[in-house]
C-alpha positions as a Python dict, from the first residue, in 0.01 Angstrom:
ca = {
    (1, 'M'): (0, 0, 0),
    (2, 'E'): (-208, 278, -141),
    (3, 'V'): (-241, 301, -515),
    (4, 'Q'): (-209, 652, -642),
    (5, 'T'): (-448, 738, -920),
    (6, 'L'): (-348, 991, -1180),
    (7, 'R'): (-590, 1278, -1207),
    (8, 'E'): (-621, 1498, -1513),
    (9, 'P'): (-556, 1867, -1448),
    (10, 'P'): (-875, 2074, -1443),
    (11, 'L'): (-957, 2248, -1768),
    (12, 'K'): (-893, 2616, -1769),
    (13, 'K'): (-1199, 2829, -1813),
    (14, 'L'): (-1201, 3041, -2122),
    (15, 'K'): (-1178, 3408, -2051),
    (16, 'T'): (-1495, 3578, -2149),
    (17, 'E'): (-1414, 3919, -2010),
    (18, 'H'): (-1336, 4197, -2249),
    (19, 'V'): (-1222, 4550, -2216),
    (20, 'A'): (-1500, 4794, -2143),
    (21, 'G'): (-1629, 4949, -2462),
    (22, 'V'): (-1459, 4695, -2692),
    (23, 'L'): (-1672, 4404, -2809),
    (24, 'P'): (-1508, 4069, -2885),
    (25, 'T'): (-1458, 3991, -3255),
    (26, 'L'): (-1694, 3727, -3388),
    (27, 'P'): (-1660, 3527, -3711),
    (28, 'R'): (-1840, 3684, -4005),
    (29, 'V'): (-2154, 3494, -4096),
    (30, 'P'): (-2288, 3569, -4445),
    (31, 'A'): (-2648, 3678, -4466),
    (32, 'P'): (-2886, 3405, -4580),
    (33, 'R'): (-2968, 3424, -4950),
    (34, 'K'): (-3322, 3438, -5075),
    (35, 'A'): (-3466, 3162, -5285),
    (36, 'P'): (-3390, 3213, -5657),
    (37, 'E'): (-3652, 3409, -5845),
    (38, 'T'): (-3765, 3264, -6179),
    (39, 'I'): (-3852, 3512, -6454),
    (40, 'D'): (-4023, 3351, -6753),
    (41, 'L'): (-3986, 3601, -7034),
    (42, 'W'): (-4188, 3388, -7275),
    (43, 'T'): (-4491, 3426, -7047),
    (44, 'L'): (-4436, 3786, -6938),
    (45, 'L'): (-4382, 3923, -7288),
    (46, 'S'): (-4654, 3724, -7460),
    (47, 'G'): (-4903, 3998, -7370),
    (48, 'P'): (-4924, 4334, -7194),
    (49, 'V'): (-4768, 4362, -6849),
    (50, 'T'): (-5054, 4414, -6605),
    (51, 'S'): (-4951, 4320, -6252),
    (52, 'K'): (-4699, 4502, -6034),
    (53, 'E'): (-4511, 4179, -5967),
    (54, 'Q'): (-4446, 4129, -6338),
    (55, 'Q'): (-4326, 4487, -6379),
    (56, 'R'): (-4104, 4456, -6072),
    (57, 'S'): (-3940, 4142, -6213),
    (58, 'L'): (-3871, 4310, -6547),
    (59, 'D'): (-3731, 4620, -6374),
    (60, 'A'): (-3501, 4405, -6158),
    (61, 'L'): (-3372, 4229, -6468),
    (62, 'A'): (-3305, 4551, -6657),
    (63, 'K'): (-3146, 4714, -6350),
    (64, 'V'): (-2860, 4462, -6353),
    (65, 'F'): (-2744, 4580, -6696),
    (66, 'R'): (-2818, 4948, -6630),
    (67, 'K'): (-2669, 4998, -6285),
    (68, 'K'): (-2398, 4741, -6209),
    (69, 'K'): (-2041, 4860, -6249),
    (70, 'K'): (-1832, 4541, -6270),
    (71, 'I'): (-2017, 4272, -6464),
    (72, 'V'): (-1870, 3933, -6554),
    (73, 'V'): (-2042, 3745, -6838),
    (74, 'V'): (-1985, 3375, -6909),
    (75, 'A'): (-2135, 3309, -7253),
    (76, 'G'): (-2198, 2995, -7453),
    (77, 'A'): (-2314, 2913, -7804),
    (78, 'G'): (-2666, 3031, -7723),
    (79, 'I'): (-2579, 3399, -7782),
    (80, 'S'): (-2481, 3324, -8145),
    (81, 'V'): (-2800, 3140, -8243),
    (82, 'G'): (-2959, 3471, -8344),
    (83, 'A'): (-2669, 3524, -8587),
    (84, 'G'): (-2745, 3198, -8770),
    (85, 'I'): (-2491, 2971, -8601),
    (86, 'P'): (-2641, 2660, -8434),
    (87, 'D'): (-2556, 2565, -8078),
    (88, 'F'): (-2414, 2229, -7976),
    (89, 'R'): (-2641, 2033, -7744),
    (90, 'S'): (-2997, 2128, -7842),
    (91, 'A'): (-3223, 1907, -8056),
    (92, 'G'): (-3118, 2088, -8372),
    (93, 'G'): (-2762, 2160, -8263),
    (94, 'L'): (-2430, 2064, -8415),
    (95, 'F'): (-2390, 1740, -8219),
    (96, 'S'): (-2719, 1612, -8358),
    (97, 'S'): (-2674, 1731, -8718),
    (98, 'L'): (-2312, 1618, -8745),
    (99, 'R'): (-2405, 1267, -8636),
    (100, 'T'): (-2658, 1245, -8920),
    (101, 'D'): (-2446, 1414, -9187),
    (102, 'H'): (-2126, 1220, -9122),
    (103, 'K'): (-2288, 893, -9007),
    (104, 'L'): (-2113, 889, -8674),
    (105, 'K'): (-2164, 608, -8425),
    (106, 'T'): (-2241, 806, -8110),
    (107, 'S'): (-2261, 1185, -8138),
    (108, 'G'): (-2116, 1480, -8321),
    (109, 'K'): (-1905, 1539, -8011),
    (110, 'E'): (-1657, 1292, -8165),
    (111, 'L'): (-1551, 1560, -8414),
    (112, 'F'): (-1456, 1792, -8127),
    (113, 'D'): (-1228, 1540, -7958),
    (114, 'A'): (-849, 1532, -7996),
    (115, 'A'): (-884, 1174, -8127),
    (116, 'V'): (-999, 1304, -8469),
    (117, 'Y'): (-635, 1318, -8581),
    (118, 'R'): (-587, 947, -8507),
    (119, 'D'): (-837, 832, -8768),
    (120, 'N'): (-831, 943, -9133),
    (121, 'E'): (-1208, 923, -9174),
    (122, 'L'): (-1269, 1135, -8864),
    (123, 'T'): (-1003, 1383, -8979),
    (124, 'S'): (-1176, 1424, -9315),
    (125, 'S'): (-1514, 1477, -9143),
    (126, 'F'): (-1353, 1728, -8906),
    (127, 'H'): (-1214, 1928, -9198),
    (128, 'D'): (-1555, 1932, -9368),
    (129, 'M'): (-1720, 2052, -9049),
    (130, 'V'): (-1460, 2327, -9005),
    (131, 'R'): (-1509, 2455, -9359),
    (132, 'N'): (-1889, 2466, -9320),
    (133, 'L'): (-1862, 2640, -8985),
    (134, 'D'): (-1620, 2896, -9131),
    (135, 'S'): (-1863, 2978, -9413),
    (136, 'M'): (-2143, 3037, -9161),
    (137, 'V'): (-1921, 3258, -8947),
    (138, 'K'): (-1828, 3480, -9242),
    (139, 'K'): (-2197, 3547, -9310),
    (140, 'A'): (-2287, 3610, -8944),
    (141, 'T'): (-2321, 3954, -8790),
    (142, 'P'): (-2329, 4050, -8422),
    (143, 'T'): (-2666, 4011, -8251),
    (144, 'A'): (-2843, 4256, -8022),
    (145, 'F'): (-2692, 4081, -7720),
    (146, 'H'): (-2342, 4120, -7868),
    (147, 'H'): (-2410, 4492, -7904),
    (148, 'L'): (-2534, 4502, -7544),
    (149, 'L'): (-2201, 4356, -7426),
    (150, 'A'): (-2012, 4604, -7645),
    (151, 'S'): (-2208, 4892, -7489),
    (152, 'L'): (-2118, 4767, -7140),
    (153, 'A'): (-1753, 4745, -7243),
    (154, 'K'): (-1765, 5097, -7391),
    (155, 'E'): (-1908, 5230, -7063),
    (156, 'E'): (-1632, 5048, -6867),
    (157, 'R'): (-1891, 4839, -6684),
    (158, 'L'): (-1802, 4501, -6838),
    (159, 'L'): (-1525, 4355, -6629),
    (160, 'R'): (-1479, 4045, -6848),
    (161, 'L'): (-1649, 3832, -7113),
    (162, 'Y'): (-1556, 3464, -7089),
    (163, 'S'): (-1666, 3321, -7424),
    (164, 'Q'): (-1690, 2951, -7508),
    (165, 'N'): (-1768, 3023, -7873),
    (166, 'V'): (-1524, 2958, -8155),
    (167, 'D'): (-1712, 3178, -8405),
    (168, 'C'): (-1533, 3497, -8286),
    (169, 'I'): (-1835, 3716, -8369),
    (170, 'E'): (-1751, 3944, -8077),
    (171, 'N'): (-1424, 4039, -8252),
    (172, 'Q'): (-1628, 4228, -8511),
    (173, 'L'): (-1704, 4485, -8239),
    (174, 'P'): (-1397, 4691, -8136),
    (175, 'P'): (-1485, 4713, -7761),
    (176, 'L'): (-1492, 4330, -7742),
    (177, 'Q'): (-1183, 4244, -7945),
    (178, 'T'): (-942, 3992, -7795),
    (179, 'K'): (-574, 3901, -7830),
    (180, 'V'): (-430, 3575, -7965),
    (181, 'P'): (-227, 3433, -7800),
    (182, 'L'): (-334, 3555, -7459),
    (183, 'G'): (-58, 3701, -7245),
    (184, 'S'): (13, 3570, -6898),
    (185, 'K'): (38, 3925, -6758),
    (186, 'G'): (-207, 4212, -6780),
    (187, 'P'): (-356, 4425, -6910),
    (188, 'W'): (-589, 4170, -7068),
    (189, 'P'): (-862, 4224, -7330),
    (190, 'K'): (-1229, 4233, -7242),
    (191, 'T'): (-1298, 3900, -7418),
    (192, 'I'): (-1128, 3579, -7311),
    (193, 'Q'): (-1164, 3286, -7553),
    (194, 'L'): (-1200, 2972, -7344),
    (195, 'H'): (-1202, 2734, -7642),
    (196, 'G'): (-998, 2924, -7899),
    (197, 'G'): (-1137, 3053, -8227),
    (198, 'L'): (-1164, 2987, -8601),
    (199, 'E'): (-991, 3312, -8693),
    (200, 'K'): (-644, 3159, -8656),
    (201, 'M'): (-459, 2841, -8750),
    (202, 'V'): (-144, 2717, -8583),
    (203, 'C'): (143, 2478, -8659),
    (204, 'S'): (163, 2180, -8427),
    (205, 'K'): (546, 2180, -8446),
    (206, 'C'): (693, 2531, -8471),
    (207, 'G'): (394, 2717, -8326),
    (208, 'W'): (353, 2949, -8626),
    (209, 'L'): (26, 3145, -8603),
    (210, 'G'): (-163, 3291, -8898),
    (211, 'G'): (-505, 3370, -9037),
    (212, 'F'): (-735, 3074, -9096),
    (213, 'D'): (-759, 2954, -9459),
    (214, 'A'): (-1047, 2707, -9499),
    (215, 'E'): (-939, 2600, -9851),
    (216, 'L'): (-630, 2428, -9711),
    (217, 'F'): (-830, 2186, -9498),
    (218, 'V'): (-956, 1936, -9756),
    (219, 'G'): (-941, 1558, -9722),
    (220, 'S'): (-792, 1350, -9446),
    (221, 'E'): (-440, 1495, -9460),
    (222, 'P'): (-371, 1813, -9263),
    (223, 'P'): (-185, 2083, -9462),
    (224, 'D'): (188, 2134, -9420),
    (225, 'C'): (324, 2439, -9244),
    (226, 'S'): (485, 2677, -9495),
    (227, 'E'): (726, 2808, -9230),
    (228, 'C'): (852, 2457, -9155),
    (229, 'V'): (894, 2383, -9528),
    (230, 'E'): (1101, 2698, -9579),
    (231, 'M'): (1313, 2618, -9273),
    (232, 'E'): (1378, 2266, -9400),
    (233, 'S'): (1500, 2397, -9735),
    (234, 'V'): (1741, 2638, -9562),
    (235, 'R'): (1876, 2364, -9337),
    (236, 'G'): (1925, 2137, -9640),
    (237, 'I'): (2134, 2399, -9819),
    (238, 'A'): (2341, 2453, -9505),
    (239, 'G'): (2402, 2078, -9475),
    (240, 'K'): (2215, 2038, -9145),
    (241, 'R'): (1992, 1751, -9049),
    (242, 'S'): (1619, 1761, -9109),
    (243, 'L'): (1385, 1850, -8822),
    (244, 'G'): (1060, 1757, -8995),
    (245, 'V'): (761, 1955, -9118),
    (246, 'G'): (470, 2043, -8889),
    (247, 'K'): (101, 2023, -8971),
    (248, 'L'): (-149, 2307, -8958),
    (249, 'R'): (-473, 2290, -8764),
    (250, 'P'): (-744, 2537, -8655),
    (251, 'R'): (-661, 2711, -8328),
    (252, 'I'): (-959, 2569, -8140),
    (253, 'V'): (-929, 2364, -7824),
    (254, 'L'): (-1070, 2012, -7855),
    (255, 'Y'): (-1176, 1778, -7578),
    (256, 'N'): (-896, 1584, -7404),
    (257, 'E'): (-613, 1810, -7515),
    (258, 'Y'): (-396, 2076, -7356),
    (259, 'H'): (-514, 2436, -7369),
    (260, 'P'): (-228, 2667, -7484),
    (261, 'D'): (-372, 2963, -7290),
    (262, 'S'): (-465, 2776, -6972),
    (263, 'E'): (-213, 2954, -6748),
    (264, 'A'): (-312, 3294, -6885),
    (265, 'I'): (-683, 3222, -6832),
    (266, 'G'): (-608, 3122, -6474),
    (267, 'S'): (-425, 3452, -6418),
    (268, 'V'): (-716, 3651, -6564),
    (269, 'S'): (-981, 3478, -6351),
    (270, 'K'): (-768, 3519, -6039),
    (271, 'A'): (-730, 3892, -6105),
    (272, 'D'): (-1104, 3929, -6169),
    (273, 'L'): (-1184, 3761, -5838),
    (274, 'K'): (-959, 4012, -5658),
    (275, 'T'): (-1143, 4296, -5832),
    (276, 'R'): (-1468, 4173, -5668),
    (277, 'P'): (-1732, 4192, -5946),
    (278, 'D'): (-2082, 4298, -5846),
    (279, 'A'): (-2275, 4088, -6100),
    (280, 'V'): (-2228, 3756, -6284),
    (281, 'V'): (-2438, 3667, -6588),
    (282, 'V'): (-2425, 3311, -6722),
    (283, 'V'): (-2597, 3303, -7060),
    (284, 'G'): (-2642, 3050, -7340),
    (285, 'T'): (-2445, 2763, -7186),
    (286, 'S'): (-2532, 2432, -7024),
    (287, 'L'): (-2219, 2423, -6798),
    (288, 'K'): (-2118, 2073, -6906),
    (289, 'V'): (-1747, 2153, -6925),
    (290, 'P'): (-1583, 2111, -6580),
    (291, 'G'): (-1340, 2401, -6622),
    (292, 'I'): (-1617, 2646, -6712),
    (293, 'K'): (-1829, 2525, -6422),
    (294, 'R'): (-1543, 2590, -6180),
    (295, 'I'): (-1502, 2949, -6305),
    (296, 'V'): (-1877, 3012, -6269),
    (297, 'K'): (-1885, 2871, -5915),
    (298, 'E'): (-1593, 3084, -5797),
    (299, 'M'): (-1729, 3401, -5954),
    (300, 'C'): (-2082, 3350, -5820),
    (301, 'K'): (-1967, 3276, -5466),
    (302, 'S'): (-1747, 3586, -5468),
    (303, 'V'): (-2039, 3803, -5584),
    (304, 'Q'): (-2284, 3654, -5334),
    (305, 'D'): (-2050, 3742, -5048),
    (306, 'M'): (-2083, 4109, -5146),
    (307, 'R'): (-2368, 4326, -5038),
    (308, 'G'): (-2589, 4396, -5338),
    (309, 'G'): (-2419, 4137, -5561),
    (310, 'V'): (-2640, 3966, -5820),
    (311, 'T'): (-2598, 3636, -6004),
    (312, 'M'): (-2814, 3557, -6306),
    (313, 'W'): (-2883, 3256, -6528),
    (314, 'I'): (-3023, 3323, -6880),
    (315, 'N'): (-3124, 3023, -7091),
    (316, 'H'): (-3421, 2845, -7241),
    (317, 'E'): (-3389, 2580, -6972),
    (318, 'D'): (-3322, 2570, -6599),
    (319, 'P'): (-2965, 2531, -6470),
    (320, 'P'): (-2836, 2176, -6414),
    (321, 'L'): (-2980, 2011, -6104),
    (322, 'T'): (-2650, 1936, -5934),
    (323, 'K'): (-2559, 1987, -5571),
    (324, 'D'): (-2263, 2215, -5646),
    (325, 'L'): (-2485, 2455, -5844),
    (326, 'E'): (-2765, 2467, -5588),
    (327, 'G'): (-2846, 2820, -5473),
    (328, 'L'): (-2580, 2966, -5704),
    (329, 'F'): (-2812, 3203, -5896),
    (330, 'D'): (-3038, 3479, -5764),
    (331, 'Y'): (-3236, 3510, -6087),
    (332, 'I'): (-3324, 3229, -6329),
    (333, 'V'): (-3434, 3396, -6652),
    (334, 'K'): (-3602, 3160, -6896),
    (335, 'G'): (-3605, 3309, -7242),
    (336, 'D'): (-3392, 3432, -7528),
    (337, 'C'): (-3094, 3658, -7467),
    (338, 'E'): (-3225, 3890, -7740),
    (339, 'M'): (-3523, 3961, -7514),
    (340, 'V'): (-3285, 4062, -7238),
    (341, 'A'): (-3100, 4298, -7473),
    (342, 'S'): (-3431, 4464, -7566),
    (343, 'L'): (-3530, 4497, -7200),
    (344, 'A'): (-3197, 4659, -7108),
    (345, 'S'): (-3231, 4896, -7409),
    (346, 'L'): (-2884, 5046, -7370),
    (347, 'P'): (-2766, 5286, -7640),
    (348, 'R'): (-2540, 5132, -7903),
    (349, 'W'): (-2168, 5162, -7836),
    (350, 'D'): (-2113, 5340, -8171),
    (351, 'G'): (-2421, 5560, -8154),
    (352, 'T'): (-2604, 5381, -8435),
    (353, 'T'): (-2956, 5237, -8431),
    (354, 'P'): (-3051, 4873, -8501),
    (355, 'D'): (-3090, 4810, -8874),
    (356, 'S'): (-3347, 4560, -8992),
    (357, 'S'): (-3136, 4477, -9299),
    (358, 'T'): (-2863, 4324, -9082),
    (359, 'G'): (-3099, 4079, -8919),
    (360, 'N'): (-3057, 4236, -8576),
    (361, 'S'): (-3394, 4409, -8549),
    (362, 'T'): (-3620, 4373, -8250),
    (363, 'P'): (-3807, 4040, -8241),
    (364, 'E'): (-4174, 4039, -8335),
    (365, 'F'): (-4288, 3928, -7990),
    (366, 'M'): (-4177, 4250, -7821),
    (367, 'E'): (-4119, 4617, -7885),
    (368, 'I'): (-3854, 4832, -7728),
    (369, 'S'): (-4104, 5114, -7682),
    (370, 'Q'): (-4276, 4910, -7412),
    (371, 'F'): (-3972, 4941, -7188),
    (372, 'P'): (-3840, 5298, -7144),
    (373, 'S'): (-3466, 5339, -7139),
    (374, 'P'): (-3300, 5486, -6827),
    (375, 'S'): (-3207, 5802, -7017),
    (376, 'S'): (-3560, 5873, -7140),
    (377, 'Q'): (-3764, 6113, -6928),
    (378, 'P'): (-4125, 6230, -6967),
    (379, 'E'): (-4167, 6555, -7151),
    (380, 'I'): (-4321, 6842, -6951),
    (381, 'Q'): (-4566, 7048, -7155),
    (382, 'I'): (-4581, 7412, -7046),
    (383, 'P'): (-4917, 7580, -7121),
    (384, 'S'): (-4899, 7881, -7347),
    (385, 'A'): (-4965, 8210, -7162),
    (386, 'T'): (-4968, 8575, -7252),
    (387, 'V'): (-4746, 8836, -7096),
    (388, 'S'): (-5022, 8965, -6871),
    (389, 'E'): (-5107, 8619, -6743),
    (390, 'P'): (-4838, 8478, -6514),
    (391, 'I'): (-4755, 8110, -6549),
    (392, 'P'): (-4877, 7925, -6240),
    (393, 'S'): (-4600, 7756, -6042),
    (394, 'T'): (-4611, 7376, -6014),
    (395, 'K'): (-4401, 7367, -5695),
    (396, 'P'): (-4584, 7324, -5363),
    (397, 'T'): (-4598, 7639, -5153),
    (398, 'K'): (-4401, 7626, -4831),
    (399, 'R'): (-4502, 7802, -4511),
    (400, 'K'): (-4283, 8099, -4442),
    (401, 'A'): (-4088, 8097, -4122),
    (402, 'L'): (-4069, 8387, -3878),
    (403, 'G'): (-3878, 8676, -4022),
    (404, 'E'): (-3917, 8571, -4384),
    (405, 'G'): (-4061, 8806, -4642),
    (406, 'K'): (-3887, 9119, -4510),
    (407, 'P'): (-3700, 9315, -4772),
    (408, 'K'): (-3330, 9275, -4735),
    (409, 'A'): (-3110, 9579, -4741),
    (410, 'A'): (-2921, 9619, -5062),
    (411, 'K'): (-2556, 9544, -5025),
    (412, 'K'): (-2322, 9832, -5091),
    (413, 'E'): (-2094, 9778, -5378),
    (414, 'A'): (-1739, 9746, -5269),
    (415, 'E'): (-1530, 10043, -5377),
    (416, 'P'): (-1220, 9961, -5573),
    (417, 'K'): (-906, 9973, -5366),
    (418, 'K'): (-674, 10264, -5435),
    (419, 'P'): (-321, 10176, -5535),
    (420, 'R'): (-79, 10203, -5247),
    (421, 'A'): (145, 10509, -5265),
    (422, 'P'): (518, 10442, -5268),
    (423, 'R'): (692, 10490, -4938),
    (424, 'K'): (863, 10827, -4908),
    (425, 'L'): (1208, 10843, -4758),
    (426, 'K'): (1303, 11114, -4521),
    (427, 'A'): (1537, 11373, -4663),
    (428, 'V'): (1878, 11351, -4509),
    (429, 'G'): (2126, 11627, -4566),
    (430, 'G'): (2500, 11631, -4564),
    (431, 'P'): (2742, 11349, -4634),
    (432, 'K'): (2503, 11088, -4483),
    (433, 'A'): (2254, 11144, -4765),
    (434, 'T'): (2530, 11093, -5016),
    (435, 'L'): (2632, 10766, -4849),
    (436, 'V'): (2270, 10640, -4849),
    (437, 'K'): (2236, 10731, -5213),
    (438, 'A'): (2562, 10556, -5296),
    (439, 'F'): (2450, 10245, -5109),
    (440, 'R'): (2126, 10232, -5309),
    (441, 'V'): (2308, 10276, -5635),
    (442, 'A'): (2553, 10003, -5543),
    (443, 'K'): (2264, 9762, -5469),
    (444, 'T'): (2089, 9843, -5799),
    (445, 'P'): (2202, 9622, -6089),
    (446, 'V'): (2391, 9811, -6355),
    (447, 'T'): (2242, 9801, -6705),
    (448, 'G'): (2372, 9996, -7000),
    (449, 'V'): (2610, 10289, -7032),
    (450, 'A'): (2376, 10530, -6852),
    (451, 'G'): (2371, 10312, -6541),
    (452, 'K'): (2748, 10293, -6527),
    (453, 'A'): (2778, 10669, -6565),
    (454, 'K'): (2528, 10731, -6287),
    (455, 'R'): (2710, 10495, -6050),
    (456, 'T'): (3043, 10667, -6128),
    (457, 'K'): (2896, 11013, -6061),
    (458, 'V'): (2751, 10909, -5726),
    (459, 'M'): (3073, 10748, -5615),
    (460, 'K'): (3263, 11071, -5688),
    (461, 'D'): (3027, 11267, -5460),
    (462, 'I'): (3109, 11054, -5154),
    (463, 'P'): (3331, 11263, -4916),
    (464, 'T'): (3662, 11103, -4843),
    (465, 'P'): (3803, 11120, -4485),
    (466, 'P'): (4128, 11330, -4427),
    (467, 'P'): (4448, 11126, -4445),
    (468, 'T'): (4623, 11042, -4119),
    (469, 'D'): (5004, 11035, -4075),
    (470, 'I'): (5091, 10760, -3834),
    (471, 'A'): (5455, 10869, -3805),
    (472, 'S'): (5379, 11231, -3708),
    (473, 'S'): (5105, 11159, -3465),
    (474, 'P'): (5211, 11165, -3099),
    (475, 'P'): (5176, 10842, -2896),
    (476, 'P'): (4895, 10824, -2650),
    (477, 'P'): (4981, 10935, -2293),
    (478, 'T'): (5042, 10666, -2038),
    (479, 'D'): (5020, 10692, -1659),
    (480, 'I'): (5310, 10495, -1513),
    (481, 'A'): (5190, 10533, -1157),
    (482, 'S'): (4852, 10391, -1232),
    (483, 'S'): (4980, 10103, -1444),
    (484, 'P'): (4998, 9769, -1260),
    (485, 'P'): (5340, 9618, -1189),
    (486, 'P'): (5463, 9335, -1416),
    (487, 'P'): (5411, 8985, -1289),
    (488, 'V'): (5708, 8829, -1100),
}
């Protein structure tokens, strides 16, 4: 007995033919990115720029802020250091100073955690820190980099500013003002506060929102909400049960707590990705917060997929050496953001000039005059010449082609067109002329007494036909012989 073996059916060959003249569609492969270019501003601006490579690097940096049309900026506390507000994670930052001032066990980061309200001592230290930070913010003024962002927003070239700062310095500039709370639907403001701000305080129970008052936050007990207190008194008079009184707190987002604007921020970032920005600038941040890192990664990958898109990192230090951030930036700029603002040298959004009394003058290590602005052009000096001496032309002389140089015949001036004479009607005599005249008068609209009189006169001139008497008229003759016989 033969054993039948099962054989697999032969694999079908893939069709490789295509219609003549139509190439098969292939998956899009992004062009390989170049290795990131490092621009050390501390070294380049320490002395005169001599080499072409150094000048090319500075021009490429300034071109991003002068030419790009849809720029997304993700900013950290580093852009406010020039205004007198310390950052968080540097050697002299808030985390280090708060640990020493308040004798904390680990780091000043404890005062920015939601657990501060679970311990009275931490709550008291948190209130002290908030009052000190509020006093520094009230004395601070926008830096040159803040004015650079405002100029971009005024020119409609700043797509969005994602700010991690709670100092709200950008709100002092009208083009960068934000909205609190942030709406879930557009249009959205230019500035998106990722961590809230010290300008507002909010009730943890009823959600009342008002201006921040630092004098209320003293000691370990949070202040009561005035709206809740008033509501409780009204309910007591009406004989209703008590709902409790909420506590006020600054409207800043702490670690390990829910962000009230999280859904709105997600909607904004999603809309910005659809808009396809052409440049992303990450400045003054260490990208330690996971949510901020995710926004930066998505924005940078979207820009790098575009032709001509540029991603830039501006900080005193290199970006974090993590696998997910590898190859994410085209330019790594090591230096101060105030240097970048001086290199870009955009005109102020309000038309003013930097004032040294406000603390926002150009740093001593560089001068704006070294870097010409895009609007500045070299002046052309024309040599003085008398009337008899013609001014020599600076344009290169071109070789005349065949037929050139001959005097052209002067064009005759067009004579003005004569007005067209009205069409003359042929004179018609007899009753027909009267009928034509009557028809014209009947078609002409009647206005005033004179028009009615004219129409009446013309109608009287129309000849009337002679009357006919039907009874006296003889019947028409009939031919009986020629008439056909009636049908049978």
